N, C-alpha and C positions, 0 to 999 in steps of 0.2 A: 784776423779778418782778411778775407780775400779781396782782390781787386774787383770792383763792381762798376756797372754802367747804370746810372741813375735814370729813373723815369721822371716825367713831368712833375708829379706830386712831390717827389723827394727834392728835385732841383728847386722847386718853389719854397719848400720848407728850409732848405739850406740857405737860399738867397734871402729869405725873410729874417733869419737869425733870431727867431723869437722863442722857439721851444728848446729848453736847456738840454734835454736828452738828445734831440736831433743834433744840436750844436756840439755836444760832447763827442758823439759818434763822428760827425763831420771833421772835427779837429783831429781826432785819432786817425781817421782815414787819411787825411792830408799828410799827417806826420809819417804814417807807415807806407803810403803808396804814391804820394804826390798829388797832382791836381785831380779834381773831380772829373769824371768822364760821363758824357751823355751825347746823344745824337743830335744832329742838325734838326731833326723833326721836333725834339724836345725844345730846342732853342726857339724854333718857329712858334710852338704852342705858347710858350711863356711870353715871348715878345708880343704875339698877337693879343693876348689877354691884357698886357700892360698898355698897349696902344689903344685898345678898345676903351680902357679906363681913362685915357688921356694922362697917364702917369709919366710925365716927361722926365722927372728926376729919377724915378725907378728904372725907366728905360735906359738912361745913361749909366746908372749903377749896374744894371743887368748886363749891358754891353761890356763893361769893365770886368764883371764876374766871368763873362764868357772868354775874355782874352786870357784869363788866368786858369781856364779849364781846358781839358782835352775834349774837343767836339769832333765826333766821328761823322763822316758822310753817311747818308742813308742810301742803302741799296738792298737788294734781295737778301744778301747774306746777313745784314744787320737785322732785318725784319724776321728772318728765320730764327736767328739767335734770340731775339726778343720773344718770339712765339714760344720757343722752348723754355725760356726762363719763366714766362708767365704761367705756362702749364705746370711746371715744377712747383712754383710758388702756390698755385691754386690747389694742386693735389695735396701739398703739405700744410695748407691752411695759413700760409705766411701772410697773404694779403690782409686777412682779418686781424691777425696779430699785430701788424704794422700800423693799423689805423690809429691816428692821433686824435 
């Protein structure tokens, strides 16, 4: 498994810790590569949704999850990389295969 930058959906799934297949992959990833990686924009999206729900306990837990993760600043280079990865995944049909 190569090092990966997670999108909002995957960060949400890993954070929820409910789907056994996702959690198995998440644990294997952490063992092989260290902390989960995602962008500051993903952090924004997840916190925004938790705040909108008034989920104060989950916000605190998510903030802790973030301190244990590698969070990258968002700039043009990050968005260009994300665009490339999205296009590759779409061309290869990976998005549909990953839906839970």
